[in-house]
N, C-alpha and C positions, 0 to 999 in steps of 0.2 A: 425445454433445454435437456439435452442428454446428460448422462452421468459424466461422460468424457469432457464435454464442454464445461460443465461445472468444475471439474477437477482442474482444467486448464485455467479457468478464471481464478480459482482459489490459489493455484500455484503462482500465478502472476501477482496476485495481491500479496501473498506471503513474501515473494521475492522483493517486491516494492518496500515492504516493511523492513526486511533485512538490509537492503541497500541503503535506504535513507537513515535508518537508525545507526548503522555503521558509519555512514558518511558524516552525520552530525556529531557522533562521538569523536571521530577523528578531527573534525574541524574545531570542536570545542577544546581539544587537547593541544592544538597547534597554536603556539604563541606568535607565530609569524604572520598570522592573518589579521586583517583589520576588523573592526566592529561591523562596518558596513557589509563586508563579505560574509561574516557570520550571520548577520541579520537577514540578508537576502537568501542565503542558503537555508536558513531556518524556516523562512516563509515557504520556500519551495518544498521543503520536507513536509511541512504541515499540510500543504495543498495535496501533495502526492499521497501522503498517508490517508488523508480524507477520501481521496478517490479510491484508494485500496479498500478502505472500510466500506464504501458504497458498492464496490465490486463484490465484496464478500456478502453483503446483505442481499444484493440482487441475485447472486448465484444461489444462495441458500433459500430465498423465497421461491425462486423459480423451480428449484429441485423439489421443495416441499409441495408446491402446487402440482408439479408433474407426477409425484408419487400418489397424491390423493385423487387426482382425476384420471389416472391411467392405470 
């Protein structure tokens, strides 16, 4: 994995964190939404953030491997 590819993956993961944390914060503050809506979107946020963590881990490990082998 090139440095540029790793940067793109990390940027996508950080963007995902930002979007979902902001989204959940806004949903939590909105008294006009139902519990079901909040629950579904919280689950979506957790899954998306888990994928973002996985992306960060993969990008970091691949960059470390590329640095040591090349």
